[in-house]
Structure formats: structure tokens, C-alpha cells
All heavy atoms as a GROMACS GRO file, in nm:
protein
  603
    1MET      N    1   9.786  10.438  11.374
    1MET     CA    2   9.881  10.506  11.302
    1MET      C    3   9.857  10.491  11.150
    1MET      O    4   9.824  10.394  11.103
    1MET     CB    5  10.020  10.436  11.334
    1MET     CG    6  10.138  10.494  11.252
    1MET     SD    7  10.284  10.425  11.313
    1MET     CE    8  10.403  10.500  11.212
    2VAL      N    9   9.853  10.608  11.078
    2VAL     CA   10   9.824  10.608  10.946
    2VAL      C   11   9.956  10.588  10.877
    2VAL      O   12  10.059  10.674  10.886
    2VAL     CB   13   9.759  10.737  10.913
    2VAL    CG1   14   9.733  10.750  10.762
    2VAL    CG2   15   9.634  10.764  10.981
    3GLN      N   16   9.946  10.503  10.779
    3GLN     CA   17  10.074  10.480  10.697
    3GLN      C   18  10.027  10.498  10.547
    3GLN      O   19   9.921  10.452  10.505
    3GLN     CB   20  10.138  10.344  10.715
    3GLN     CG   21  10.191  10.330  10.843
    3GLN     CD   22  10.260  10.186  10.863
    3GLN    OE1   23  10.249  10.106  10.784
    3GLN    NE2   24  10.333  10.170  10.979
    4HIS      N   25  10.105  10.561  10.464
    4HIS     CA   26  10.085  10.575  10.314
    4HIS      C   27   9.949  10.640  10.292
    4HIS      O   28   9.900  10.622  10.182
    4HIS     CB   29  10.100  10.439  10.260
    4HIS     CG   30  10.222  10.361  10.290
    4HIS    ND1   31  10.348  10.405  10.257
    4HIS    CD2   32  10.234  10.255  10.359
    4HIS    CE1   33  10.428  10.320  10.300
    4HIS    NE2   34  10.381  10.237  10.369
    5GLY      N   35   9.895  10.722  10.375
    5GLY     CA   36   9.767  10.785  10.353
    5GLY      C   37   9.640  10.715  10.362
    5GLY      O   38   9.545  10.753  10.334
    6PHE      N   39   9.653  10.581  10.412
    6PHE     CA   40   9.533  10.497  10.420
    6PHE      C   41   9.482  10.491  10.555
    6PHE      O   42   9.554  10.462  10.653
    6PHE     CB   43   9.570  10.360  10.385
    6PHE     CG   44   9.616  10.332  10.235
    6PHE    CD1   45   9.749  10.316  10.208
    6PHE    CD2   46   9.526  10.352  10.136
    6PHE    CE1   47   9.790  10.292  10.080
    6PHE    CE2   48   9.563  10.352  10.001
    6PHE     CZ   49   9.701  10.323   9.975
    7TYR      N   50   9.366  10.541  10.583
    7TYR     CA   51   9.303  10.539  10.720
    7TYR      C   52   9.212  10.423  10.741
    7TYR      O   53   9.180  10.392  10.854
    7TYR     CB   54   9.204  10.652  10.716
    7TYR     CG   55   9.286  10.792  10.705
    7TYR    CD1   56   9.298  10.860  10.589
    7TYR    CD2   57   9.344  10.847  10.826
    7TYR    CE1   58   9.371  10.973  10.575
    7TYR    CE2   59   9.418  10.963  10.812
    7TYR     CZ   60   9.424  11.033  10.697
    7TYR     OH   61   9.494  11.148  10.683
    8TYR      N   62   9.167  10.349  10.639
    8TYR     CA   63   9.072  10.227  10.660
    8TYR      C   64   9.120  10.113  10.571
    8TYR      O   65   9.177  10.128  10.464
    8TYR     CB   66   8.922  10.278  10.612
    8TYR     CG   67   8.871  10.393  10.681
    8TYR    CD1   68   8.864  10.510  10.626
    8TYR    CD2   69   8.817  10.383  10.812
    8TYR    CE1   70   8.829  10.624  10.691
    8TYR    CE2   71   8.757  10.484  10.877
    8TYR     CZ   72   8.764  10.617  10.812
    8TYR     OH   73   8.708  10.715  10.874
    9ASN      N   74   9.079   9.995  10.632
    9ASN     CA   75   9.088   9.875  10.546
    9ASN      C   76   8.950   9.870  10.484
    9ASN      O   77   8.852   9.870  10.557
    9ASN     CB   78   9.124   9.763  10.626
    9ASN     CG   79   9.267   9.752  10.658
    9ASN    OD1   80   9.346   9.797  10.582
    9ASN    ND2   81   9.292   9.701  10.780
   10ILE      N   82   8.936   9.866  10.355
   10ILE     CA   83   8.798   9.854  10.295
   10ILE      C   84   8.783   9.716  10.226
   10ILE      O   85   8.862   9.685  10.133
   10ILE     CB   86   8.769   9.966  10.194
   10ILE    CG1   87   8.786  10.102  10.272
   10ILE    CG2   88   8.637   9.951  10.134
   10ILE    CD1   89   8.765  10.220  10.175
   11MET      N   90   8.691   9.641  10.270
   11MET     CA   91   8.669   9.514  10.199
   11MET      C   92   8.542   9.519  10.105
   11MET      O   93   8.471   9.620  10.119
   11MET     CB   94   8.633   9.403  10.302
   11MET     CG   95   8.752   9.388  10.403
   11MET     SD   96   8.909   9.324  10.331
   11MET     CE   97   8.860   9.163  10.275
   12TRP      N   98   8.539   9.430  10.020
   12TRP     CA   99   8.426   9.437   9.914
   12TRP      C  100   8.306   9.349   9.963
   12TRP      O  101   8.323   9.266  10.051
   12TRP     CB  102   8.478   9.376   9.786
   12TRP     CG  103   8.527   9.231   9.798
   12TRP    CD1  104   8.448   9.128   9.784
   12TRP    CD2  105   8.662   9.200   9.833
   12TRP    NE1  106   8.534   8.998   9.805
   12TRP    CE2  107   8.659   9.050   9.822
   12TRP    CE3  108   8.784   9.264   9.858
   12TRP    CZ2  109   8.772   8.977   9.869
   12TRP    CZ3  110   8.890   9.188   9.893
   12TRP    CH2  111   8.881   9.045   9.901
   13THR      N  112   8.195   9.367   9.904
   13THR     CA  113   8.070   9.286   9.940
   13THR      C  114   8.026   9.212   9.817
   13THR      O  115   7.952   9.128   9.832
   13THR     CB  116   7.962   9.387   9.984
   13THR    OG1  117   7.942   9.479   9.896
   13THR    CG2  118   8.000   9.441  10.132
   14VAL      N  119   8.069   9.251   9.699
   14VAL     CA  120   8.037   9.172   9.577
   14VAL      C  121   8.167   9.152   9.514
   14VAL      O  122   8.250   9.228   9.470
   14VAL     CB  123   7.955   9.250   9.486
   14VAL    CG1  124   7.906   9.186   9.353
   14VAL    CG2  125   7.816   9.297   9.551
   15ASP      N  126   8.201   9.010   9.490
   15ASP     CA  127   8.314   8.979   9.421
   15ASP      C  128   8.276   8.928   9.290
   15ASP      O  129   8.206   8.823   9.274
   15ASP     CB  130   8.389   8.855   9.500
   15ASP     CG  131   8.527   8.828   9.445
   15ASP    OD1  132   8.555   8.878   9.340
   15ASP    OD2  133   8.598   8.746   9.508
   16THR      N  134   8.323   9.001   9.183
   16THR     CA  135   8.287   8.958   9.039
   16THR      C  136   8.373   8.832   8.997
   16THR      O  137   8.330   8.777   8.898
   16THR     CB  138   8.319   9.078   8.954
   16THR    OG1  139   8.462   9.089   8.951
   16THR    CG2  140   8.256   9.199   8.985
   17LEU      N  141   8.462   8.792   9.072
   17LEU     CA  142   8.548   8.693   9.019
   17LEU      C  143   8.604   8.694   8.876
   17LEU      O  144   8.624   8.602   8.820
   17LEU     CB  145   8.481   8.544   9.046
   17LEU     CG  146   8.442   8.516   9.188
   17LEU    CD1  147   8.357   8.381   9.185
   17LEU    CD2  148   8.545   8.511   9.282
   18ASP      N  149   8.607   8.824   8.840
   18ASP     CA  150   8.650   8.859   8.703
   18ASP      C  151   8.791   8.801   8.683
   18ASP      O  152   8.821   8.778   8.561
   18ASP     CB  153   8.646   9.013   8.675
   18ASP     CG  154   8.717   9.092   8.771
   18ASP    OD1  155   8.764   9.041   8.879
   18ASP    OD2  156   8.741   9.217   8.728
   19TRP      N  157   8.876   8.789   8.782
   19TRP     CA  158   9.020   8.735   8.752
   19TRP      C  159   9.011   8.592   8.696
   19TRP      O  160   9.111   8.544   8.637
   19TRP     CB  161   9.094   8.742   8.888
   19TRP     CG  162   9.034   8.658   8.992
   19TRP    CD1  163   8.941   8.707   9.090
   19TRP    CD2  164   9.071   8.534   9.025
   19TRP    NE1  165   8.912   8.601   9.170
   19TRP    CE2  166   8.998   8.490   9.141
   19TRP    CE3  167   9.152   8.429   8.971
   19TRP    CZ2  168   8.996   8.369   9.195
   19TRP    CZ3  169   9.159   8.310   9.033
   19TRP    CH2  170   9.064   8.277   9.145
   20LYS      N  171   8.894   8.529   8.724
   20LYS     CA  172   8.894   8.384   8.654
   20LYS      C  173   8.856   8.384   8.521
   20LYS      O  174   8.847   8.280   8.453
   20LYS     CB  175   8.783   8.304   8.740
   20LYS     CG  176   8.831   8.286   8.866
   20LYS     CD  177   8.713   8.190   8.933
   20LYS     CE  178   8.756   8.138   9.086
   20LYS     NZ  179   8.663   8.059   9.134
   21GLU      N  180   8.833   8.496   8.452
   21GLU     CA  181   8.790   8.520   8.319
   21GLU      C  182   8.672   8.441   8.282
   21GLU      O  183   8.670   8.377   8.186
   21GLU     CB  184   8.900   8.495   8.232
   21GLU     CG  185   9.032   8.563   8.249
   21GLU     CD  186   9.026   8.721   8.225
   21GLU    OE1  187   8.931   8.762   8.158
   21GLU    OE2  188   9.105   8.787   8.255
   22PRO      N  189   8.559   8.460   8.356
   22PRO     CA  190   8.439   8.371   8.330
   22PRO      C  191   8.355   8.419   8.208
   22PRO      O  192   8.268   8.344   8.168
   22PRO     CB  193   8.354   8.389   8.458
   22PRO     CG  194   8.388   8.518   8.513
   22PRO     CD  195   8.534   8.540   8.471
   23GLY      N  196   8.382   8.528   8.159
   23GLY     CA  197   8.303   8.584   8.048
   23GLY      C  198   8.221   8.705   8.089
   23GLY      O  199   8.184   8.714   8.210
   24VAL      N  200   8.188   8.790   7.994
   24VAL     CA  201   8.122   8.921   8.031
   24VAL      C  202   7.988   8.900   8.089
   24VAL      O  203   7.956   8.960   8.194
   24VAL     CB  204   8.106   9.002   7.885
   24VAL    CG1  205   8.024   9.125   7.922
   24VAL    CG2  206   8.252   9.043   7.845
   25ASP      N  207   7.909   8.806   8.037
   25ASP     CA  208   7.765   8.785   8.092
   25ASP      C  209   7.769   8.740   8.239
   25ASP      O  210   7.698   8.780   8.318
   25ASP     CB  211   7.703   8.690   8.003
   25ASP     CG  212   7.666   8.742   7.872
   25ASP    OD1  213   7.664   8.867   7.854
   25ASP    OD2  214   7.626   8.654   7.769
   26VAL      N  215   7.876   8.656   8.270
   26VAL     CA  216   7.877   8.600   8.413
   26VAL      C  217   7.919   8.717   8.499
   26VAL      O  218   7.864   8.730   8.614
   26VAL     CB  219   7.977   8.482   8.415
   26VAL    CG1  220   8.013   8.447   8.559
   26VAL    CG2  221   7.934   8.369   8.330
   27ILE      N  222   8.023   8.794   8.455
   27ILE     CA  223   8.055   8.916   8.544
   27ILE      C  224   7.938   9.014   8.579
   27ILE      O  225   7.919   9.048   8.671
   27ILE     CB  226   8.173   8.984   8.469
   27ILE    CG1  227   8.299   8.892   8.470
   27ILE    CG2  228   8.208   9.112   8.560
   27ILE    CD1  229   8.417   8.947   8.383
   28VAL      N  230   7.866   9.038   8.459
   28VAL     CA  231   7.758   9.128   8.476
   28VAL      C  232   7.650   9.083   8.560
   28VAL      O  233   7.606   9.129   8.657
   28VAL     CB  234   7.700   9.150   8.323
   28VAL    CG1  235   7.564   9.245   8.345
   28VAL    CG2  236   7.800   9.240   8.250
   29SER      N  237   7.607   8.954   8.546
   29SER     CA  238   7.498   8.890   8.621
   29SER      C  239   7.543   8.867   8.766
   29SER      O  240   7.464   8.905   8.861
   29SER     CB  241   7.454   8.755   8.567
   29SER     OG  242   7.554   8.654   8.566
   30ARG      N  243   7.671   8.836   8.795
   30ARG     CA  244   7.714   8.815   8.928
   30ARG      C  245   7.705   8.951   9.010
   30ARG      O  246   7.668   8.949   9.115
   30ARG     CB  247   7.855   8.754   8.931
   30ARG     CG  248   7.904   8.734   9.064
   30ARG     CD  249   8.033   8.652   9.067
   30ARG     NE  250   8.025   8.519   9.039
   30ARG     CZ  251   8.095   8.454   8.941
   30ARG    NH1  252   8.187   8.515   8.876
   30ARG    NH2  253   8.077   8.327   8.924
   31THR      N  254   7.750   9.053   8.929
   31THR     CA  255   7.747   9.186   8.986
   31THR      C  256   7.610   9.226   9.014
   31THR      O  257   7.565   9.272   9.134
   31THR     CB  258   7.821   9.285   8.910
   31THR    OG1  259   7.949   9.244   8.895
   31THR    CG2  260   7.822   9.430   8.981
   32LEU      N  261   7.516   9.225   8.921
   32LEU     CA  262   7.388   9.281   8.927
   32LEU      C  263   7.294   9.199   9.026
   32LEU      O  264   7.213   9.261   9.095
   32LEU     CB  265   7.319   9.288   8.789
   32LEU     CG  266   7.381   9.383   8.697
   32LEU    CD1  267   7.307   9.382   8.559
   32LEU    CD2  268   7.390   9.524   8.747
   33ASN      N  269   7.317   9.068   9.035
   33ASN     CA  270   7.239   8.986   9.125
   33ASN      C  271   7.284   8.994   9.271
   33ASN      O  272   7.204   8.958   9.361
   33ASN     CB  273   7.242   8.840   9.078
   33ASN     CG  274   7.185   8.814   8.959
   33ASN    OD1  275   7.078   8.881   8.912
   33ASN    ND2  276   7.221   8.716   8.877
   34ASN      N  277   7.399   9.036   9.291
   34ASN     CA  278   7.450   9.043   9.433
   34ASN      C  279   7.465   9.199   9.495
   34ASN      O  280   7.488   9.200   9.608
   34ASN     CB  281   7.579   8.974   9.442
   34ASN     CG  282   7.563   8.821   9.418
   34ASN    OD1  283   7.505   8.762   9.492
   34ASN    ND2  284   7.626   8.766   9.307
   35ALA      N  285   7.448   9.282   9.409
   35ALA     CA  286   7.459   9.428   9.464
   35ALA      C  287   7.344   9.466   9.544
   35ALA      O  288   7.231   9.441   9.515
   35ALA     CB  289   7.481   9.522   9.348
   36LYS      N  290   7.380   9.522   9.662
   36LYS     CA  291   7.264   9.581   9.755
   36LYS      C  292   7.310   9.713   9.796
   36LYS      O  293   7.423   9.754   9.764
   36LYS     CB  294   7.279   9.490   9.877
   36LYS     CG  295   7.261   9.337   9.865
   36LYS     CD  296   7.112   9.299   9.826
   36LYS     CE  297   7.090   9.157   9.821
   36LYS     NZ  298   7.090   9.113   9.689
   37PRO      N  299   7.226   9.794   9.861
   37PRO     CA  300   7.269   9.938   9.893
   37PRO      C  301   7.388   9.930   9.983
   37PRO      O  302   7.408   9.845  10.069
   37PRO     CB  303   7.149   9.972   9.977
   37PRO     CG  304   7.034   9.901   9.928
   37PRO     CD  305   7.081   9.761   9.894
   38GLY      N  306   7.488  10.016   9.941
   38GLY     CA  307   7.609  10.026  10.013
   38GLY      C  308   7.706   9.926   9.968
   38GLY      O  309   7.828   9.921  10.031
   39ALA      N  310   7.687   9.852   9.866
   39ALA     CA  311   7.783   9.751   9.812
   39ALA      C  312   7.908   9.820   9.764
   39ALA      O  313   7.913   9.918   9.706
   39ALA     CB  314   7.709   9.668   9.703
   40ILE      N  315   8.015   9.733   9.775
   40ILE     CA  316   8.144   9.764   9.724
   40ILE      C  317   8.180   9.649   9.626
   40ILE      O  318   8.188   9.535   9.672
   40ILE     CB  319   8.255   9.786   9.826
   40ILE    CG1  320   8.211   9.902   9.912
   40ILE    CG2  321   8.384   9.798   9.768
   40ILE    CD1  322   8.304   9.917  10.040
   41VAL      N  323   8.198   9.684   9.505
   41VAL     CA  324   8.216   9.574   9.403
   41VAL      C  325   8.363   9.558   9.371
   41VAL      O  326   8.440   9.651   9.345
   41VAL     CB  327   8.134   9.604   9.270
   41VAL    CG1  328   8.158   9.500   9.156
   41VAL    CG2  329   7.998   9.630   9.304
   42LEU      N  330   8.418   9.443   9.391
   42LEU     CA  331   8.554   9.414   9.358
   42LEU      C  332   8.582   9.370   9.219
   42LEU      O  333   8.513   9.273   9.169
   42LEU     CB  334   8.593   9.300   9.443
   42LEU     CG  335   8.759   9.255   9.425
   42LEU    CD1  336   8.850   9.363   9.453
   42LEU    CD2  337   8.773   9.131   9.509
   43MET      N  338   8.662   9.452   9.152
   43MET     CA  339   8.704   9.416   9.007
   43MET      C  340   8.860   9.421   9.006
   43MET      O  341   8.922   9.503   9.079
   43MET     CB  342   8.632   9.497   8.908
   43MET     CG  343   8.488   9.490   8.905
   43MET     SD  344   8.422   9.609   8.785
   43MET     CE  345   8.253   9.541   8.772
   44HIS      N  346   8.916   9.346   8.913
   44HIS     CA  347   9.060   9.341   8.898
   44HIS      C  348   9.108   9.412   8.769
   44HIS      O  349   9.040   9.401   8.656
   44HIS     CB  350   9.103   9.206   8.898
   44HIS     CG  351   9.078   9.136   9.028
   44HIS    ND1  352   8.953   9.082   9.057
   44HIS    CD2  353   9.148   9.129   9.150
   44HIS    CE1  354   8.953   9.033   9.188
   44HIS    NE2  355   9.073   9.058   9.241
   45VAL      N  356   9.208   9.496   8.777
   45VAL     CA  357   9.264   9.567   8.665
   45VAL      C  358   9.308   9.475   8.550
   45VAL      O  359   9.293   9.501   8.434
   45VAL     CB  360   9.385   9.654   8.708
   45VAL    CG1  361   9.459   9.716   8.597
   45VAL    CG2  362   9.335   9.763   8.801
   46GLY      N  363   9.364   9.364   8.592
   46GLY     CA  364   9.417   9.266   8.489
   46GLY      C  365   9.317   9.178   8.416
   46GLY      O  366   9.343   9.109   8.319
   47SER      N  367   9.190   9.177   8.454
   47SER     CA  368   9.084   9.105   8.387
   47SER      C  369   9.071   9.152   8.243
   47SER      O  370   9.045   9.269   8.224
   47SER     CB  371   8.960   9.106   8.466
   47SER     OG  372   8.847   9.035   8.388
   48ARG      N  373   9.070   9.082   8.145
   48ARG     CA  374   9.058   9.121   8.005
   48ARG      C  375   8.904   9.144   7.978
   48ARG      O  376   8.872   9.213   7.880
   48ARG     CB  377   9.102   9.009   7.908
   48ARG     CG  378   9.258   8.993   7.922
   48ARG     CD  379   9.307   8.878   7.837
   48ARG     NE  380   9.260   8.762   7.908
   48ARG     CZ  381   9.238   8.642   7.835
   48ARG    NH1  382   9.250   8.632   7.714
   48ARG    NH2  383   9.195   8.527   7.908
   49ARG      N  384   8.814   9.089   8.059
   49ARG     CA  385   8.667   9.095   8.020
   49ARG      C  386   8.601   9.211   8.100
   49ARG      O  387   8.486   9.245   8.059
   49ARG     CB  388   8.604   8.961   8.038
   49ARG     CG  389   8.649   8.863   7.926
   49ARG     CD  390   8.591   8.718   7.950
   49ARG     NE  391   8.631   8.638   7.838
   49ARG     CZ  392   8.751   8.578   7.826
   49ARG    NH1  393   8.846   8.603   7.916
   49ARG    NH2  394   8.783   8.505   7.719
   50THR      N  395   8.663   9.251   8.212
   50THR     CA  396   8.598   9.347   8.287
   50THR      C  397   8.574   9.484   8.210
   50THR      O  398   8.446   9.540   8.235
   50THR     CB  399   8.691   9.380   8.416
   50THR    OG1  400   8.691   9.264   8.488
   50THR    CG2  401   8.616   9.488   8.500
   51PRO      N  402   8.652   9.538   8.131
   51PRO     CA  403   8.617   9.666   8.056
   51PRO      C  404   8.495   9.649   7.971
   51PRO      O  405   8.412   9.725   7.952
   51PRO     CB  406   8.736   9.680   7.968
   51PRO     CG  407   8.850   9.618   8.049
   51PRO     CD  408   8.799   9.490   8.108
   52ALA      N  409   8.472   9.517   7.911
   52ALA     CA  410   8.353   9.503   7.822
   52ALA      C  411   8.232   9.481   7.914
   52ALA      O  412   8.121   9.517   7.859
   52ALA     CB  413   8.379   9.377   7.739
   53ALA      N  414   8.243   9.443   8.036
   53ALA     CA  415   8.123   9.424   8.118
   53ALA      C  416   8.086   9.560   8.194
   53ALA      O  417   7.961   9.566   8.228
   53ALA     CB  418   8.166   9.317   8.237
   54LEU      N  419   8.169   9.644   8.206
   54LEU     CA  420   8.148   9.775   8.281
   54LEU      C  421   8.020   9.849   8.232
   54LEU      O  422   7.938   9.891   8.312
   54LEU     CB  423   8.259   9.860   8.285
   54LEU     CG  424   8.363   9.828   8.401
   54LEU    CD1  425   8.490   9.908   8.394
   54LEU    CD2  426   8.293   9.845   8.528
   55PRO      N  427   7.997   9.866   8.088
   55PRO     CA  428   7.888   9.945   8.050
   55PRO      C  429   7.748   9.877   8.097
   55PRO      O  430   7.654   9.954   8.157
   55PRO     CB  431   7.901   9.947   7.903
   55PRO     CG  432   8.037   9.929   7.873
   55PRO     CD  433   8.088   9.839   7.986
   56ALA      N  434   7.734   9.744   8.091
   56ALA     CA  435   7.615   9.679   8.129
   56ALA      C  436   7.597   9.680   8.284
   56ALA      O  437   7.486   9.698   8.336
   56ALA     CB  438   7.614   9.537   8.083
   57ILE      N  439   7.711   9.669   8.359
   57ILE     CA  440   7.701   9.678   8.500
   57ILE      C  441   7.662   9.832   8.551
   57ILE      O  442   7.571   9.820   8.634
   57ILE     CB  443   7.854   9.642   8.566
   57ILE    CG1  444   7.871   9.497   8.550
   57ILE    CG2  445   7.850   9.676   8.715
   57ILE    CD1  446   8.003   9.458   8.580
   58ILE      N  447   7.726   9.923   8.487
   58ILE     CA  448   7.685  10.054   8.528
   58ILE      C  449   7.543  10.081   8.494
   58ILE      O  450   7.472  10.133   8.581
   58ILE     CB  451   7.783  10.158   8.465
   58ILE    CG1  452   7.921  10.148   8.522
   58ILE    CG2  453   7.741  10.296   8.471
   58ILE    CD1  454   8.030  10.213   8.430
   59SER      N  455   7.497  10.057   8.371
   59SER     CA  456   7.359  10.074   8.340
   59SER      C  457   7.257   9.999   8.426
   59SER      O  458   7.165  10.054   8.475
   59SER     CB  459   7.350  10.034   8.191
   59SER     OG  460   7.212  10.036   8.153
   60GLY      N  461   7.295   9.863   8.461
   60GLY     CA  462   7.209   9.786   8.537
   60GLY      C  463   7.200   9.828   8.675
   60GLY      O  464   7.091   9.833   8.737
   61LEU      N  465   7.314   9.874   8.741
   61LEU     CA  466   7.305   9.919   8.877
   61LEU      C  467   7.227  10.064   8.884
   61LEU      O  468   7.154  10.072   8.978
   61LEU     CB  469   7.455   9.941   8.934
   61LEU     CG  470   7.517   9.815   8.952
   61LEU    CD1  471   7.665   9.840   9.002
   61LEU    CD2  472   7.453   9.724   9.061
   62ARG      N  473   7.243  10.136   8.779
   62ARG     CA  474   7.168  10.261   8.779
   62ARG      C  475   7.014  10.239   8.768
   62ARG      O  476   6.943  10.295   8.842
   62ARG     CB  477   7.215  10.352   8.670
   62ARG     CG  478   7.339  10.421   8.704
   62ARG     CD  479   7.385  10.530   8.598
   62ARG     NE  480   7.499  10.598   8.637
   62ARG     CZ  481   7.596  10.646   8.554
   62ARG    NH1  482   7.580  10.631   8.428
   62ARG    NH2  483   7.691  10.714   8.602
   63GLN      N  484   6.984  10.131   8.686
   63GLN     CA  485   6.831  10.106   8.678
   63GLN      C  486   6.786  10.042   8.809
   63GLN      O  487   6.670  10.049   8.844
   63GLN     CB  488   6.828   9.994   8.574
   63GLN     CG  489   6.836  10.048   8.428
   63GLN     CD  490   6.822   9.944   8.328
   63GLN    OE1  491   6.798   9.822   8.346
   63GLN    NE2  492   6.864   9.978   8.192
   64GLN      N  493   6.880   9.983   8.882
   64GLN     CA  494   6.836   9.935   9.023
   64GLN      C  495   6.828  10.048   9.124
   64GLN      O  496   6.802  10.031   9.247
   64GLN     CB  497   6.939   9.822   9.069
   64GLN     CG  498   6.925   9.705   8.993
   64GLN     CD  499   7.030   9.594   9.046
   64GLN    OE1  500   7.079   9.597   9.155
   64GLN    NE2  501   7.060   9.498   8.968
   65GLY      N  502   6.866  10.164   9.084
   65GLY     CA  503   6.866  10.285   9.168
   65GLY      C  504   6.992  10.306   9.239
   65GLY      O  505   7.000  10.394   9.333
   66CYS      N  506   7.100  10.253   9.197
   66CYS     CA  507   7.226  10.269   9.268
   66CYS      C  508   7.287  10.395   9.210
   66CYS      O  509   7.261  10.431   9.102
   66CYS     CB  510   7.319  10.154   9.237
   66CYS     SG  511   7.262   9.995   9.311
   67ARG      N  512   7.378  10.456   9.291
   67ARG     CA  513   7.471  10.555   9.236
   67ARG      C  514   7.614  10.526   9.268
   67ARG      O  515   7.624  10.440   9.360
   67ARG     CB  516   7.422  10.700   9.283
   67ARG     CG  517   7.417  10.721   9.434
   67ARG     CD  518   7.353  10.846   9.468
   67ARG     NE  519   7.377  10.868   9.623
   67ARG     CZ  520   7.472  10.933   9.671
   67ARG    NH1  521   7.558  10.990   9.606
   67ARG    NH2  522   7.484  10.958   9.802
   68PHE      N  523   7.692  10.596   9.227
   68PHE     CA  524   7.838  10.560   9.236
   68PHE      C  525   7.911  10.679   9.317
   68PHE      O  526   7.888  10.791   9.284
   68PHE     CB  527   7.908  10.541   9.085
   68PHE     CG  528   7.851  10.431   9.029
   68PHE    CD1  529   7.737  10.443   8.947
   68PHE    CD2  530   7.896  10.307   9.040
   68PHE    CE1  531   7.675  10.344   8.867
   68PHE    CE2  532   7.839  10.202   8.968
   68PHE     CZ  533   7.730  10.221   8.881
   69VAL      N  534   7.982  10.644   9.422
   69VAL     CA  535   8.043  10.744   9.502
   69VAL      C  536   8.178  10.683   9.540
   69VAL      O  537   8.209  10.570   9.524
   69VAL     CB  538   7.978  10.757   9.645
   69VAL    CG1  539   7.827  10.820   9.620
   69VAL    CG2  540   7.961  10.635   9.737
   70ALA      N  541   8.266  10.781   9.578
   70ALA     CA  542   8.395  10.750   9.618
   70ALA      C  543   8.400  10.687   9.769
   70ALA      O  544   8.297  10.705   9.838
   70ALA     CB  545   8.490  10.871   9.618
   71ALA      N  546   8.485  10.604   9.800
   71ALA     CA  547   8.495  10.529   9.916
   71ALA      C  548   8.473  10.625  10.046
   71ALA      O  549   8.389  10.593  10.132
   71ALA     CB  550   8.617  10.448   9.939
   72PRO      N  551   8.541  10.756  10.050
   72PRO     CA  552   8.520  10.828  10.167
   72PRO      C  553   8.367  10.869  10.192
   72PRO      O  554   8.328  10.866  10.300
   72PRO     CB  555   8.596  10.940  10.142
   72PRO     CG  556   8.708  10.895  10.057
   72PRO     CD  557   8.641  10.796   9.963
   73GLU      N  558   8.290  10.897  10.078
   73GLU     CA  559   8.140  10.920  10.091
   73GLU      C  560   8.075  10.813  10.147
   73GLU      O  561   7.988  10.815  10.232
   73GLU     CB  562   8.099  10.975   9.967
   73GLU     CG  563   7.942  11.019   9.980
   73GLU     CD  564   7.897  11.073   9.845
   73GLU    OE1  565   7.969  11.111   9.755
   73GLU    OE2  566   7.770  11.075   9.846
   74LEU      N  567   8.101  10.691  10.096
   74LEU     CA  568   8.036  10.570  10.137
   74LEU      C  569   8.054  10.532  10.287
   74LEU      O  570   7.961  10.508  10.362
   74LEU     CB  571   8.084  10.451  10.051
   74LEU     CG  572   8.004  10.317  10.090
   74LEU    CD1  573   7.871  10.328  10.052
   74LEU    CD2  574   8.081  10.200  10.004
   75LEU      N  575   8.179  10.558  10.328
   75LEU     CA  576   8.218  10.538  10.472
   75LEU      C  577   8.153  10.642  10.562
   75LEU      O  578   8.144  10.603  10.683
   75LEU     CB  579   8.361  10.540  10.489
   75LEU     CG  580   8.429  10.420  10.409
   75LEU    CD1  581   8.592  10.454  10.428
   75LEU    CD2  582   8.399  10.301  10.470
   76ARG      N  583   8.108  10.764  10.513
   76ARG     CA  584   8.042  10.848  10.602
   76ARG      C  585   7.905  10.809  10.650
   76ARG      O  586   7.847  10.861  10.742
   76ARG     CB  587   8.028  10.982  10.540
   76ARG     CG  588   8.155  11.068  10.529
   76ARG     CD  589   8.136  11.201  10.492
   76ARG     NE  590   8.093  11.227  10.353
   76ARG     CZ  591   8.149  11.258  10.257
   76ARG    NH1  592   8.286  11.279  10.272
   76ARG    NH2  593   8.098  11.266  10.136
   77HIS      N  594   7.842  10.705  10.580
   77HIS     CA  595   7.707  10.664  10.604
   77HIS      C  596   7.703  10.555  10.706
   77HIS      O  597   7.784  10.482  10.744
   77HIS     CB  598   7.634  10.615  10.484
   77HIS     CG  599   7.617  10.734  10.386
   77HIS    ND1  600   7.525  10.824  10.395
   77HIS    CD2  601   7.698  10.770  10.278
   77HIS    CE1  602   7.531  10.899  10.295
   77HIS    NE2  603   7.636  10.876  10.223
   0.00000   0.00000   0.00000
């Protein structure tokens, strides 16, 4: 039964632990060192350092050959 428009439970494969506020460099390195093909990276809206970490994460993941897709596209594979 579908409720509220959600068809799947989606879990993450890379936890940035950004909610602990470890610092931008830690968030970036934790993400880049643990991302693999098909990874889903968990970040939290309330983290104060995540916005500052995003440019380096995006750039680093692109350099690793990653691309960014919406969850429905990822689930098709």
C-alpha cells in the first residue's frame, strides 16, 4: 500500500555524520573516501557545516567519475 506518495524506503550507504558538526574537512573526506558507484549520501538539513562542504564534495565526486541523479533513476538500475 502506498501512503503519502512514497513507494520505497531508501537507505543511505555513506553517512557523513554531519549532524555531529565534525568540521568541513571531515565531512568532505568521509564522503569522498566512502562513496562507491550507486552510493546514496546522507546529509542533514540542520548541519551548519554541510553547505560549506558541498562544493568540495560535488567536485571531488565528479573527479571520481560520479554523477548525480534523482532517487527514481538510481532505483531503476
